[in-house]
C-alpha positions in Angstrom: 169.4 11.8 35.5 165.8 11.6 36.3 166.3 13.8 39.3 168.2 16.3 37.1 165.4 16.2 34.6 162.8 16.8 37.3 164.8 19.8 38.6 165.0 21.3 35.1 161.2 20.8 34.6 160.5 22.6 38.0 162.8 25.4 37.0 161.1 25.8 33.6 157.7 25.9 35.3 158.9 28.5 37.8 160.4 30.6 35.0 157.2 30.3 33.0 155.1 31.3 36.0 157.2 34.3 36.6 157.0 35.3 33.0 153.3 34.9 33.1 153.1 37.0 36.2 155.1 39.8 34.5 152.8 39.7 31.5 149.7 39.9 33.8 151.3 42.8 35.7 152.1 44.6 32.5 148.6 44.1 31.2 147.1 45.4 34.5 149.4 48.5 34.4 148.4 49.1 30.7 144.7 48.7 31.6 145.0 51.1 34.6 146.9 53.7 32.4 144.2 53.4 29.7 141.4 53.8 32.3 143.1 56.9 33.7 143.5 58.3 30.2 139.8 57.5 29.3 138.7 59.2 32.6 140.7 62.3 31.7 139.3 62.4 28.2 135.8 62.0 29.5 136.3 64.8 32.0 137.6 67.0 29.2 134.6 66.2 27.0 132.2 66.9 29.9 133.9 70.3 30.6 133.6 71.2 26.9 130.0 70.1 26.8 129.2 72.0 30.0 130.8 75.1 28.6 128.8 74.8 25.4 125.5 74.3 27.2 126.2 77.2 29.5 127.0 79.4 26.5 123.7 78.5 24.9 121.9 79.1 28.2 123.5 82.6 28.6 122.7 83.4 24.9 119.0 82.4 25.5 118.8 84.4 28.7 120.3 87.5 26.9 117.8 87.0 24.0 114.8 86.6 26.3 115.8 89.6 28.5 116.2 91.7 25.3 112.7 90.6 24.2 111.4 91.3 27.7 112.8 94.9 27.5 111.0 95.4 24.2 107.8 93.9 25.6 108.0 96.2 28.6 108.5 99.2 26.4 105.6 98.2 24.2 103.3 97.6 27.2 104.2 101.0 28.7 103.3 102.7 25.4 100.0 100.8 25.2 99.2 101.7 28.8 100.0 105.4 28.2 97.8 105.3 25.1 94.9 103.8 27.1 95.3 106.2 30.0 95.3 109.1 27.6 92.2 107.7 25.9 90.4 107.3 29.3 91.3 110.8 30.4 90.0 112.2 27.1 86.7 110.3 27.4 86.3 111.3 31.1 86.9 115.0 30.3 84.5 114.7 27.3 81.6 113.3 29.3 82.3 114.7 32.8 80.0 117.7 32.2 77.1 115.5 31.2 77.7 113.1 34.2 77.8 116.0 36.7 74.6 117.4 35.2 72.8 114.0 35.4 73.9 113.5 39.0 72.7 117.0 40.0 69.4 116.3 38.3 68.9 113.0 40.1 69.9 114.4 43.5 67.7 117.5 43.2 64.6 115.7 41.7 62.0 114.9 44.3 59.8 111.8 43.7 56.6 111.1 45.5 
């Protein structure tokens, strides 16, 4: 009877060990599935964030290039105004400058 009892104890231990192994395997499988799911969720979040940041960047580029176009136009107008002013001033004083140069060239000093 003691031998029978020992056999039953060994069988119970083996059965318990197998059950524990199944529980551990199930836990590992669940863990791997959850890790895979978490990775997919993280990749989705990263893709959404990247798209959001890219959209903001494109909007800023569009805004700054629009401002750049306005600045270029404003600078062109200012340049044209200055050129016109310089031409007007040059034509106004050119007669006096020519007269002064001729006087300096033709005057003889001892």
